[in-house]
C-alpha positions as semicolon CSV with decimal commas, in nm:
position;residue;x (nm);y (nm);z (nm)
1;M;0,000;0,000;0,000
2;K;0,114;0,353;-0,064
3;N;0,152;0,601;0,216
4;S;-0,042;0,920;0,165
5;T;0,058;1,271;0,260
6;A;-0,159;1,483;0,489
7;K;-0,222;1,856;0,436
8;N;0,061;1,950;0,670
9;G;0,311;1,753;0,459
10;K;0,363;1,474;0,709
11;E;0,343;1,117;0,594
12;V;0,035;0,925;0,710
13;K;0,058;0,549;0,741
14;P;-0,255;0,336;0,690
15;K;-0,411;0,203;1,009
16;A;-0,342;-0,159;1,083
17;E;-0,636;-0,380;1,172
18;S;-0,674;-0,490;1,529
19;A;-0,552;-0,834;1,626
20;G;-0,907;-0,975;1,613
21;G;-0,983;-0,818;1,274
22;F;-1,343;-0,726;1,358
23;D;-1,453;-0,469;1,614
24;L;-1,821;-0,506;1,702
25;V;-1,842;-0,173;1,887
26;K;-1,685;0,017;1,596
27;F;-1,912;-0,163;1,351
28;S;-2,221;-0,070;1,556
29;K;-2,120;0,297;1,579
30;E;-2,050;0,320;1,206
31;T;-2,378;0,149;1,127
32;Q;-2,570;0,399;1,341
33;E;-2,389;0,688;1,170
34;E;-2,479;0,557;0,824
35;L;-2,843;0,493;0,918
36;A;-2,868;0,851;1,046
37;K;-2,782;0,969;0,691
38;V;-3,067;0,774;0,529
39;V;-3,363;0,976;0,403
40;W;-3,659;0,758;0,492
41;P;-3,976;0,784;0,277
42;S;-4,300;0,916;0,419
43;R;-4,583;0,672;0,490
44;K;-4,780;0,805;0,192
45;Q;-4,485;0,761;-0,044
46;L;-4,413;0,414;0,093
47;V;-4,772;0,298;0,046
48;S;-4,806;0,441;-0,306
49;E;-4,476;0,297;-0,430
50;S;-4,548;-0,041;-0,271
51;A;-4,888;-0,046;-0,440
52;A;-4,725;0,036;-0,774
53;V;-4,475;-0,250;-0,734
54;I;-4,747;-0,498;-0,638
55;L;-4,960;-0,385;-0,934
56;M;-4,673;-0,421;-1,182
57;V;-4,572;-0,764;-1,049
58;T;-4,934;-0,882;-1,076
59;L;-4,963;-0,744;-1,429
60;V;-4,642;-0,909;-1,550
61;A;-4,729;-1,241;-1,383
62;T;-5,072;-1,235;-1,550
63;L;-4,919;-1,165;-1,892
64;I;-4,669;-1,448;-1,850
65;Y;-4,954;-1,681;-1,747
66;F;-5,160;-1,593;-2,057
67;F;-4,865;-1,625;-2,295
68;D;-4,771;-1,958;-2,140
69;N;-5,124;-2,088;-2,191
70;L;-5,131;-1,951;-2,547
71;F;-4,805;-2,124;-2,639
72;A;-4,920;-2,446;-2,469
73;W;-5,240;-2,437;-2,676
74;I;-5,048;-2,364;-2,999
75;S;-4,796;-2,642;-2,933
76;G;-5,087;-2,879;-2,859
77;K;-5,236;-2,802;-3,200
78;V;-4,903;-2,836;-3,384
79;F;-4,777;-3,152;-3,214
C-alpha cells in the first residue's frame, strides 16, 4: 500500500487492523452513523410505491400466465 501525505506535509501510514480483525463496537457505531444519513420515505410515499410495485408484479405475472397458456395451446395443436 502507498503512504499518503496529509495537508501539513507529514506522511500518514494506513491504520493496521486490530488483532481480532473485527470490532463489534466500531461496527455498531459506524452502522448507526450511516443509518442517520438515510432519508426515509413518508408513509404516503411508501404505500403508493409499494402499491405500484405490487400492481406491476401482478400485471407481469398475468401476462406471463396468458402467454404460457397460449403457447401451450399452440404447441398442442401443432404436435
